[in-house]
N, C-alpha and C positions, 0 to 999 in steps of 0.2 A: 325875417324871413332867410331861411338858409340859402348858401349855393343851388342852382340846378346843372344837372351834368347830364350833357347832351353826348351818348358815343357816335364817332364817326367812325364809316370806314377806311380802310389804308387811302385809296382811291378818292375819297370825298376829301380827305385831311391834304393829299398830296395838291389837288385840284385848288384848295382854298389856299393854301401856303403860295401858291403860283400867282393868285391875285388881290393878295391879303391889302395892299395897298388899298385897295377901292374901298375898304370900310375903316379908314382912318386909324391908323397904327398908334397907340399911344406909347409901348414901349416891346422891346426883344429882348428877349434872356436865351443864350445858349449855354447848355451845360455839357461838356463834354469831358467824361473822366478819363478818356485815352489822351487827351491833347490839352497841350497849354495853350493853343492859337486863340480859343474863344475867349481867353483870358485878355487878350491883346485889341480884341474889337470895341470901338467905342461908339460909333453910329449905329442907328438902328438897319440902316441902308445895308451897310456890312454885317451885321449880325443875321440878316435875313440872305443875304449873299450866301453867307458860310451857309445858315443852315439848308438853303436848298443844295446847296452843293454836296452837303454829307446825306441827305435824304437819296439823292441819287443811288449811293453806296449801299445802303442798309437796308434794314427791315422793318419796318412801323410794329412794333410790339401792341402800343394801345397809342388812340386819337380822341379826344373830347373837345368838346366846347363846354367849358364854364361859364356859367353868368352869374355875376355876384357884382353887388352895389354899383348897379347900372355899367356894368363893363361885361365883357364878353374876353375869355382869355382861352386861347387855342394852344391844347398841350398836346405833344406829339412825345412819344418815349420810344426809343428805338433799343434793342438790344442791350437792355439794362445797364446801358452806357451813356446815352445821349437823352437829354431833357431839352424840347423847346418851347418854349411858354411867350405867344404873341397875344399883347392887351390891345385889343381893338376897341373904339369908341360906338361905333354904328352896327352892335350886335344883332338888334334886330333885322337889320337888312342882310345880315348874316344868314342868319338863323331861315329867314325869308328863300334866299337864294338855294339854301341848302337842303331846303324841303323840311324843316323841322318844325315842331310846333311850340309857335310862339306862346308863354304862359304870362 
């Protein structure tokens, strides 16, 4: 079975990122083409703090929850410059909290 993709509004994406630790964060990746700071961050906590800070300053172009291989991946893209990916363990609860249909 291939990945399932669930589009999210900007508001839902920002809300989820604010409490993403509640869903068992496995990994965080922030890719900011306009900065090298993201390359210096090592812990998931540092990366989440950085992601939240840059989200406050920019426009979300696209936000989705991708479910694949028993993991949920929150993907947020901003202004074709920043991509944030947060892998969570408890994606089913996240889907329920977002009122997404669990497949």
